[in-house]
C-alpha positions, 0 to 999 in steps of 0.5 A: 115479315119473310122479306125482313127476316131472311138473311138478305132482305128483298128490295125494289129499285125505285129510280133508274140507276142511271139517273143522277143521284144528286138531284134526288135527295130525298130518295135512296136507290135502295129502299125496303118494299115493305116499311115495318117495324120488325115484329116482337119476338124474332131475331132478324138479320138485316142487310146491315149484317148484324143481328136485331133484338126487338124485343124484350125477353124479361118479365112484363112489368105492370105499368104502376103510377106512385100518387103518394110521390107526386102529392108530395112533391107538389106539396114540397114545391108549393112549400118553396114559394112561401118565403118570397110571400113572407118577405113582400108582406114583411117590406109592406109591413116595415114601410114607413117605419124607422130603421133603427126602431125596429130591434128584432132584425137589422137592416143589414139582416133584412136586404141580407136576406133580399139577396139570398131570395133574389138568387133563389128565386131563378133556381125555384122558379125553373124547378117548379115552372120546368116541372109544370110544363113537362107534366102538362107535355106528358099530359097532352102526349097521352091525348095527342099533341103536335110535335112542335107544340111538344118540343116547345113545352119541353124545351124551354127549361129557362128564359133563354132556352124559351127564346132560343127554342121559339127562334129555332123552330120558327113557330110564333103562336099563342103557346109561344107568348105563354112560354115567353110571358111565363118564363120572363116572371122569373128574371121579374120576380128575382129583380123584385126582391132586390129593388123591393125595399129601400131606406130613404131619408126624411127631414125630421123636426123636433124642439128641445132645450139646448144649453150653451154659454154665455160668453158675455159674461166673465168665466169663472177661473179665478174661483177658489173652489178645488174641485173646479180648478182640478178640471180646469187644470187638466183641461189646461194642461193636456191642451197644452201637450196636444200633438194636434196642428193648432189653429186649424183643426175641426175638433178639439182633442176632446171631440168639441167643435173647434173653429180653425183660425181664418188668418190662416186662409187666403181669403177671410170673405171665403167660405171654407168647407172643411169636410164633404159628407153626408149629415144628420143634423146641420146647424149655423153658428156665430162664434167669436175668438180672442185674436192675437194681430200686430197689425192694430193698436188696440189692448195689448198683452205683454209676454215675457219669459222670466228665463229668457228676459224676452218680452212680446207686445201682443195686441188683442183683438175680436174675430167673429166668425159664421160657421156650420156645425154638423152632428152625425152624431158627434159635432164638428164645424163643416165650414166657416168664414168671417162674419157679415153680420154687424159687431163691435169694433174688433178692438173691443174685447172683454180683456180690455176691461182692467178688472177682468183683464188682471183677474184672468191672468192672474189665474193663468199665472197660477195654473202655468206653475208647473214645470215638466222637468226642473230647470226647463222650459216651461209648458206654456213655453214649450207650447208656443215654440211647438216644442221643437227648440228645448233649453235650459235656463242655467245653459242659456246661450246666445242661440237660444236667444237669437232663436226666439228673437227670429221666431215667426211672430205669425205663429207665435200669435196663433199659438198664443191666442189658442193657448189665450182661448183654451183658458178663457172658454175652459173656465167656463165649465171645464168639466163639460169641455172634458166629455161631461154633460153641459146640462148636468156638468157641475152641479155637484162641482159649483154652486147651483146659482153660480152655474146657472150664471153663464149656462142658458137655455133656450127652446131650438128646432132641431131638423134631422134626417130620420133613415126609414123604410120604403117599400116599392109596390111597383115591385111588390106587386111583380113579386107576387104576381111571380110567385103566385105564378110559381105557386099555381104552377107547382098545383098544376104540376102535381094535378096533371102528375095525378093525371098521367098513366103512361111512364115519364119519358119526355126529356130523358136521353134513355128515350132514344133507346126505346124504339130504335133496332139498332141496339141489341141489349136494350131489353129493359121494357117500355114501361119503365120511367126515364130515370129507371131506364137510365139506371138500367142501361147507365154503362151502355154506350151508344152513338150516332153512325151511318147505318148504310155508310156502305152505299150510295146514300147513307140513313142516320140513327143512334146505335150501339157502339160496336165495332163493325157497326155503322160508320161515322158521319161525312160531312157533304154525304147524302142522307136519307 
């Protein structure tokens, strides 16, 4: 070693100095005659003009292996895979079950749990599988491994880096395919947690009794039951004071299905959709309502205002409507049209019978006696006028009379027909319109025989859409496969960690300082793991420099960050 340990190293010319250096990229004009690492225990003075320290002066360290740490790590990593198996089994268990019958946990919580697992899967898979490949590489390193295979194992902590590593080293072999296949499971497993479980709507039929009004019979507006009239008066007066757009709303103020006035639309034969949404139940309903029109000569209703001394002649007809009623769960009309089925002539109405007519309008007049304030318009007059024009009888002027004479007859007719229909159909069972149950509505209000007179039942088949959990078994297999690979990797990584005797140096930056002769104070021993070496040399500064920066051909190495030691790398310069 005298050729290295002297103050000036001995060199031998290997090429003629007159040769063109550019044609000899891989040779230096000066090269040591002996290529040998300095012997530990000697301090050397090299041709670069600084001292090299190549041996640790500290007490030798015994090579130790912490088996308990490796076993504990393998157990912890194995336990991290359990939630994915649990979620897969739980999704399998929920397959085909009704969403709302499962009361322990809501479907929102189930899907939120799957989203969290999808995010966690990438990190846990990278941690477990990355450690497994690292331990396998360290085990192979003690038993001989090629540099390319070592780089493939160490340089693939994620799927992206695995693809990049294979590209840069340009080495495609079985190990490359195994690495790419293994890391692709990280993305597949993450997506399977999101795509595994879904909710599907399935048709469901059920048979039940449907209660309805027999509108061919006269309602009971004229009965003398005080309790009955209390509900009817509330229903009627509340309808008079509503601010809803009369004749065009799909529900009334009590959230009952309402059929709009079809005369407000341009084409009475057209099907008019009112809403566009997904529903649970869809029912076809044939309905009719009494209409007020000015173009026919049927039974005529005379409306007379006692205060204004004005009279309106209003022919009464019947309009038949076909409509779709949807329930989700409250019911409302979603589309309607004029009925295309055969019906009696529209001029034939139940109010065309004198007895019914007299009884009905006597009851209507009875419930219209109330006034909002003394000497003011009645509730019916305000309702027919849309509440726009308010007058007091003692101060009636010619302007008041002109207003009513010029009032739009069509709007007046729509408002009047709304008033008549509300009182007519509300008289069947007012408590049910106010939100009560039609089946149980007036059992304590009216005699049972009277109640059964107009409330009918029929067996109907309800078609609805039940929401059930659906497990995608393709994604379930993918989740179990990826989770199994992850679990096996945790066990295999733990086994290889027990078979390794040397220190953990792969993948650590501090490993760069182990064998370099260009760092003076890295005397910490060769038996330390990478993290232990990093802790001891945490504040030690290094850099990559040109050791032979003063020569024609340089030499790149990692060296201590010290003034005068090496030079900066130069683009276009030759290095050996």
